[in-house]
N, CA and C of each residue as an Amber inpcrd file, in Angstrom:
protein
   375
   0.8760000  51.4870000  28.3790000   1.5440000  50.1350000  28.6890000
   0.4810000  49.0520000  28.5030000  -0.7890000  49.3200000  28.8890000
  -1.8330000  48.3560000  28.6810000  -1.9830000  47.8340000  27.2690000
  -2.0000000  48.8090000  26.3110000  -2.1850000  48.4790000  24.8370000
  -1.0340000  47.5430000  24.3920000   0.1890000  47.7440000  24.8240000
   1.3530000  47.0070000  24.4000000   1.2160000  45.5570000  24.9500000
   0.8320000  45.4400000  26.2740000   0.6520000  44.1530000  26.8050000
  -0.5010000  43.3510000  26.1010000  -1.5260000  44.0610000  25.7100000
  -2.6690000  43.3950000  25.0260000  -2.1540000  42.8730000  23.6330000
  -1.4230000  43.7020000  22.9610000  -0.8620000  43.2960000  21.6350000
  -0.0130000  41.9970000  21.7320000   0.9010000  42.0760000  22.7730000
   1.8270000  40.9130000  23.0670000   1.0090000  39.7410000  23.3870000
  -0.0580000  39.8150000  24.1900000  -0.8800000  38.7650000  24.6360000
  -1.6050000  38.0790000  23.4360000  -2.1520000  38.9280000  22.5110000
  -2.7380000  38.3910000  21.3140000  -1.8960000  37.7340000  20.4390000
  -0.5820000  38.2550000  20.2540000   0.3740000  37.5710000  19.4300000
   0.8030000  36.2990000  19.9600000   1.0200000  36.1860000  21.2470000
   1.3380000  34.9490000  21.8590000   0.2400000  33.9110000  21.7490000
  -0.9760000  34.3000000  21.9980000  -2.1910000  33.3820000  21.8110000
  -2.2710000  32.9330000  20.3670000  -2.0620000  33.8520000  19.4070000
  -2.1480000  33.4730000  17.9790000  -0.9650000  32.4650000  17.6300000
   0.1640000  32.6360000  18.1480000   1.2800000  31.7460000  17.9550000
   1.0150000  30.3470000  18.4520000   0.3750000  30.2990000  19.6800000
   0.1090000  29.0120000  20.3470000  -1.0150000  28.2400000  19.5500000
  -1.9630000  29.0840000  19.0660000  -3.0280000  28.3230000  18.2970000
  -2.4830000  27.8380000  16.9610000  -1.6740000  28.6190000  16.3160000
  -1.1760000  28.2130000  15.0070000  -0.3020000  26.9850000  15.2060000
   0.5420000  26.8480000  16.2190000   1.3360000  25.6600000  16.4300000
   0.4460000  24.4850000  16.7730000  -0.5070000  24.6280000  17.6410000
  -1.3070000  23.5040000  18.0960000  -2.2350000  23.0080000  16.9560000
  -2.5040000  23.7610000  15.9900000  -3.4170000  23.3260000  14.9020000
  -2.6610000  22.8200000  13.7280000  -1.4900000  22.3140000  13.9360000
  -0.7070000  21.7420000  12.8010000  -1.3130000  20.5290000  12.0710000
  -1.2160000  20.4530000  10.8800000  -1.8240000  19.3180000  10.0910000
  -0.8720000  18.2430000   9.8500000   0.2010000  18.0560000  10.7080000
   1.1680000  17.0230000  10.4970000   0.7390000  15.6900000  11.0710000
  -0.4050000  15.5480000  11.6660000  -0.8110000  14.3230000  12.3270000
  -1.2090000  13.3630000  11.2730000  -0.5730000  12.1780000  11.2460000
  -0.7670000  11.1140000  10.3740000  -2.0850000  10.4350000  10.7650000
  -3.0480000  10.2670000   9.7190000  -4.3570000   9.5860000  10.1420000
  -4.1680000   8.2210000  10.6690000  -3.0500000   7.4710000  10.3370000
  -2.9130000   6.1530000  10.9250000  -2.4750000   6.2250000  12.2890000
  -1.9770000   7.3820000  12.9130000  -1.6400000   7.5350000  14.2360000
  -2.8270000   7.8250000  15.2110000  -4.0080000   8.1140000  14.5540000
  -5.1720000   8.4350000  15.3080000  -6.0610000   7.2690000  15.3490000
  -7.2420000   7.3710000  15.9200000  -8.1490000   6.2140000  16.0290000
  -9.1370000   6.1630000  14.9490000  -8.7890000   6.4230000  13.7270000
  -9.6590000   6.4190000  12.6280000 -10.1610000   4.9680000  12.3560000
  -9.4680000   3.9690000  12.8730000  -9.7220000   2.5850000  12.7130000
 -10.7520000   2.1140000  13.7100000 -10.9600000   2.8460000  14.7810000
 -11.8810000   2.4360000  15.8100000 -13.3190000   2.7570000  15.3740000
 -14.2260000   1.8940000  15.7950000 -15.7160000   2.2070000  15.4870000
 -16.3480000   0.9040000  15.0160000 -17.4410000   1.0350000  14.5540000
 -18.3240000  -0.0860000  14.1570000 -18.3230000  -0.3690000  12.6960000
 -18.0650000  -1.6180000  12.3000000 -18.0300000  -2.0630000  10.9480000
 -19.1640000  -3.0360000  10.7860000 -19.9660000  -2.9870000   9.6720000
 -20.9960000  -3.9510000   9.4530000 -20.8590000  -4.7720000   8.1870000
 -21.2550000  -5.9800000   8.3050000 -21.1770000  -6.8710000   7.0990000
 -21.2190000  -8.3030000   7.5150000 -20.5450000  -9.1430000   6.6340000
 -20.5490000 -10.6180000   6.8180000 -19.4460000 -10.9320000   7.9010000
 -19.8310000 -11.7240000   8.9200000 -19.0040000 -12.1230000   9.9730000
 -19.1460000 -13.6510000  10.2410000 -18.1280000 -14.3000000  10.7910000
 -18.1700000 -15.7080000  11.0460000 -17.2770000 -16.0820000  12.1330000
 -17.4830000 -17.2960000  12.7240000 -16.6160000 -17.8140000  13.7300000
 -16.8940000 -19.3560000  13.8180000 -15.7060000 -20.0120000  14.0010000
 -15.7480000 -21.5170000  14.0920000 -14.7900000 -21.9830000  15.1380000
 -15.3130000 -22.8610000  16.0320000 -14.3840000 -23.6530000  16.9110000
 -15.0070000 -24.9700000  17.1720000 -14.5190000 -25.8270000  18.1250000
 -15.0190000 -27.1600000  18.2390000 -16.4210000 -27.2910000  18.6210000
 -17.0570000 -26.2340000  19.1010000 -18.4920000 -26.3300000  19.5610000
 -19.4170000 -25.4580000  18.7890000 -18.8610000 -24.4220000  18.1470000
 -19.8110000 -23.3740000  17.4350000 -19.3490000 -23.3040000  15.9480000
 -20.3660000 -22.9160000  15.1840000 -20.1600000 -22.5450000  13.7360000
 -21.1180000 -21.3870000  13.4360000 -20.7040000 -20.1820000  13.6290000
 -21.7000000 -19.0490000  13.4620000 -21.3250000 -18.3810000  12.2570000
 -22.3560000 -17.9760000  11.4750000 -22.1920000 -17.1820000  10.2310000
 -23.3100000 -16.2150000  10.2110000 -22.9920000 -14.8890000   9.8830000
 -24.0870000 -13.8800000   9.8790000 -23.7310000 -12.9080000   8.6640000
 -24.6720000 -12.7250000   7.8340000 -24.4860000 -11.7730000   6.7430000
 -24.6170000 -10.3210000   7.1500000 -25.3320000 -10.0190000   8.1910000
 -25.5620000  -8.6860000   8.6170000 -25.2030000  -8.4490000  10.0290000
 -23.9640000  -8.9020000  10.3460000 -23.3110000  -8.7270000  11.5900000
 -22.6030000  -7.4070000  11.8210000 -21.9950000  -7.2090000  12.9820000
 -21.1300000  -6.0670000  13.2030000 -19.9300000  -6.4320000  13.9970000
 -18.9300000  -5.5580000  13.8520000 -17.6920000  -5.6830000  14.6040000
 -17.3910000  -4.3180000  15.1720000 -17.2000000  -4.1950000  16.5060000
 -16.7720000  -2.9710000  17.1360000 -15.4260000  -2.9990000  17.4120000
 -14.6350000  -2.1270000  16.8840000 -13.1470000  -2.0660000  16.9990000
 -12.8080000  -0.9670000  17.9850000 -11.9540000  -1.4320000  18.9490000
 -11.3610000  -0.4760000  19.9760000  -9.8350000  -0.6010000  19.9130000
  -9.2070000   0.4860000  20.2430000  -7.6630000   0.5320000  20.4150000
  -7.3860000   0.7020000  21.7360000  -6.4820000  -0.0600000  22.3390000
  -5.9870000   0.0520000  23.7030000  -4.4440000   0.0150000  23.5850000
  -3.8830000   1.1520000  23.7520000  -2.3890000   1.2580000  23.5350000
  -2.1000000   0.9640000  22.0940000  -1.2180000  -0.0550000  21.8630000
  -0.8480000  -0.5310000  20.5280000  -1.5550000  -1.6770000  20.0490000
  -2.5360000  -2.1480000  20.8690000  -3.3170000  -3.3740000  20.5460000
  -4.7790000  -3.0170000  20.2110000  -5.3640000  -3.8840000  19.4490000
  -6.7670000  -3.6380000  18.9690000  -7.5610000  -4.7880000  19.4340000
  -8.8780000  -4.5120000  19.8610000  -9.8040000  -5.5180000  20.2220000
 -11.0010000  -5.3870000  19.2280000 -11.4980000  -6.5880000  18.8780000
 -12.6560000  -6.7110000  17.9180000 -13.8220000  -7.4580000  18.6670000
 -14.8860000  -6.6760000  18.9460000 -16.0730000  -7.2020000  19.6020000
 -17.1550000  -7.4830000  18.5680000 -17.4540000  -8.7290000  18.3490000
 -18.3840000  -9.2020000  17.3610000 -19.7710000  -9.2910000  17.9390000
 -20.7230000  -9.1010000  17.0490000 -22.2040000  -9.2340000  17.3600000
 -22.5640000 -10.8100000  17.2270000 -23.8140000 -11.2010000  17.5110000
 -24.3630000 -12.4300000  17.2400000 -23.7400000 -13.5940000  18.0020000
 -23.1990000 -13.3130000  19.2560000 -22.7480000 -14.4520000  20.0850000
 -21.3670000 -14.9170000  19.6530000 -20.6840000 -14.1740000  18.7790000
 -19.2590000 -14.5460000  18.4450000 -18.2990000 -14.0580000  19.5090000
 -17.4690000 -14.9040000  20.0300000 -16.4780000 -14.3980000  21.0010000
 -15.5980000 -13.2840000  20.4700000 -15.1450000 -12.4260000  21.3960000
 -14.3110000 -11.2720000  21.0080000 -12.8780000 -11.8590000  20.6070000
 -12.2560000 -11.0240000  19.7800000 -10.8620000 -11.2490000  19.3560000
 -10.1580000 -10.0980000  19.9590000  -9.1840000 -10.3320000  20.9020000
  -8.6360000  -9.2390000  21.6030000  -7.1160000  -9.2870000  21.5380000
  -6.5120000  -8.1450000  21.7740000  -5.0070000  -8.0400000  21.8490000
  -4.2350000  -8.2570000  20.6190000  -4.7460000  -7.8320000  19.5740000
  -4.0630000  -8.0370000  18.2720000  -3.2290000  -6.7620000  17.9510000
  -2.0000000  -7.0510000  17.5970000  -1.0280000  -6.0300000  17.2690000
  -1.0070000  -5.7300000  15.7390000  -0.7760000  -4.4900000  15.3260000
  -0.7540000  -4.1070000  13.9910000   0.5300000  -3.3210000  13.6660000
   0.8070000  -3.3330000  12.3470000   1.8060000  -2.4440000  11.8090000
   1.2080000  -1.6350000  10.6760000   1.7450000  -0.4610000  10.5110000
   1.2890000   0.4500000   9.4670000   1.7040000  -0.1060000   8.0690000
   0.7520000  -0.2990000   7.1980000   1.1030000  -0.7700000   5.8580000
   1.2840000   0.4530000   4.9030000   0.4320000   1.4050000   4.9840000
   0.5460000   2.6450000   4.2260000  -0.1750000   3.6510000   5.1340000
  -0.4000000   4.8770000   4.5900000  -0.8590000   5.9680000   5.3650000
  -2.1580000   5.7210000   6.0490000  -3.0440000   4.8440000   5.4950000
  -4.3150000   4.6890000   5.9700000  -4.7740000   3.1950000   6.1490000
  -3.7640000   2.2450000   6.1620000  -4.0780000   0.8990000   6.4040000
  -3.1450000   0.2640000   7.4520000  -3.7880000  -0.5460000   8.2910000
  -2.9740000  -1.3090000   9.2510000  -3.1930000  -2.8480000   9.0070000
  -2.1210000  -3.5830000   9.2300000  -2.1660000  -5.0690000   9.0010000
  -1.6720000  -5.6420000  10.1900000  -2.2490000  -6.8320000  10.6550000
  -1.9960000  -7.5100000  11.8400000  -0.5490000  -8.1340000  11.8130000
   0.1130000  -8.1360000  12.9600000   1.4010000  -8.7490000  13.0130000
   1.5260000  -9.4460000  14.2950000   2.6620000 -10.2130000  14.4720000
   2.8210000 -10.8350000  15.9280000   2.5250000 -12.3460000  15.8890000
   2.8510000 -12.9710000  16.9170000   2.5700000 -14.3190000  17.1280000
   1.3070000 -14.6840000  17.8700000   0.3750000 -13.7240000  17.9330000
  -0.8610000 -14.0060000  18.7280000  -1.8090000 -14.8860000  18.0240000
  -1.5350000 -15.1890000  16.7600000  -2.3760000 -16.0630000  15.9320000
  -1.8660000 -16.0390000  14.4720000  -2.6000000 -16.7170000  13.6830000
  -2.1520000 -16.8240000  12.2970000  -3.3120000 -16.2570000  11.4490000
  -3.0140000 -15.8080000  10.2570000  -3.9430000 -15.2630000   9.3790000
  -3.6570000 -13.7650000   9.1660000  -4.7340000 -13.0290000   8.7070000
  -4.5670000 -11.6980000   8.3550000  -5.7400000 -10.8570000   8.7670000
  -5.5290000  -9.7000000   9.3300000  -6.4600000  -8.7350000   9.5780000
  -6.1050000  -7.4610000   8.9300000  -6.8670000  -6.8350000   8.0350000
  -6.5320000  -5.6440000   7.3730000  -7.6400000  -4.6330000   7.7610000
  -7.3420000  -3.4420000   8.1120000  -8.3210000  -2.4760000   8.4830000
  -7.8660000  -1.0850000   8.0090000  -8.8000000  -0.4600000   7.4080000
  -8.6030000   1.0080000   7.0920000  -9.8110000   1.7520000   7.4570000
  -9.9250000   3.0220000   7.1670000 -11.0340000   3.8150000   7.6710000
 -12.4100000   3.3300000   7.1360000 -12.3840000   2.5900000   6.0360000
 -13.7230000   2.2450000   5.4150000 -13.8990000   0.7030000   5.4740000
 -13.0030000  -0.0950000   5.5900000 -13.0320000  -1.5380000   5.3290000
 -12.3270000  -2.3120000   6.4140000 -12.9460000  -3.5180000   6.8380000
 -12.3060000  -4.3980000   7.8040000 -12.4030000  -5.7820000   7.1320000
 -11.2300000  -6.4820000   7.0440000 -11.1500000  -7.8610000   6.5490000
 -10.4460000  -8.6150000   7.5880000 -11.1150000  -9.7430000   8.0560000
 -10.4890000 -10.6630000   8.9750000 -10.5340000 -12.1080000   8.4790000
  -9.4160000 -12.7280000   8.5820000  -9.2750000 -14.1300000   8.2890000
  -8.1850000 -14.5960000   9.3910000  -8.6570000 -14.9000000  10.5760000
  -7.6120000 -15.0220000  11.6740000  -7.9060000 -16.2990000  12.5550000
  -6.9250000 -17.0540000  12.9580000  -7.1360000 -18.1760000  13.7530000
  -6.1970000 -18.1190000  14.9010000  -6.6940000 -18.5670000  16.0410000
  -5.9550000 -18.5520000  17.3370000  -6.4870000 -19.6850000  18.2330000
  -5.6010000 -20.5370000  18.7710000  -6.0330000 -21.5400000  19.7090000
  -7.1830000 -22.4040000  19.2140000  -7.1610000 -22.8880000  17.9860000
  -8.2500000 -23.7180000  17.5290000  -9.5190000 -23.0460000  17.1270000
  -9.5490000 -21.7550000  17.2360000 -10.6980000 -20.9240000  16.8980000
 -10.4090000 -20.0360000  15.6890000 -11.4610000 -19.7580000  14.7940000
 -11.1370000 -18.8680000  13.6850000 -12.2380000 -17.8370000  13.5780000
 -11.9050000 -16.6740000  13.2020000 -12.8730000 -15.5000000  12.9970000
 -12.7170000 -15.0330000  11.5700000 -13.8330000 -14.6210000  10.9040000
 -13.7690000 -14.0300000   9.6480000 -14.7440000 -12.8260000   9.6120000
 -14.3130000 -11.8300000   8.8200000 -15.2400000 -10.6210000   8.6230000
 -14.9120000 -10.0620000   7.3670000 -15.9640000  -9.4900000   6.6280000
 -15.7830000  -8.7690000   5.4300000 -16.8340000  -7.6380000   5.6850000
 -16.3170000  -6.4560000   6.2680000 -17.2850000  -5.4090000   6.7650000
 -16.8510000  -4.0440000   6.1520000 -17.8000000  -3.1700000   6.0790000
 -17.5320000  -1.8110000   5.8190000 -18.1940000  -0.9110000   6.8610000
 -17.9990000   0.4430000   6.7180000 -18.6730000   1.3820000   7.6370000
 -19.9450000   1.7680000   6.9980000
């Protein structure tokens, strides 16, 4: 009886591992867009005009919204919603500001304005 139970146990474990290792996960549904991008960044408002050729942007995902944390004293850009453009690209949507943010696993482009402030970035990984 023990060998039969062992065989059944191995078969069940194999079935669970096979199902859990499915490759149906869309890369755009994961956090491949999160992380640090480096390159040219900028910011303009009524008091500041910052431009940096070797800056960085740290991208984080919170639920369905993204936050962009800039280096070099540039204020963060937070709460931006995105829609899926293709399998590996997201584009900003919604009324939280005007402009465009495009992000994929290798490139981040920002040209975005909100409340009299504007952010720019042309960065890669």
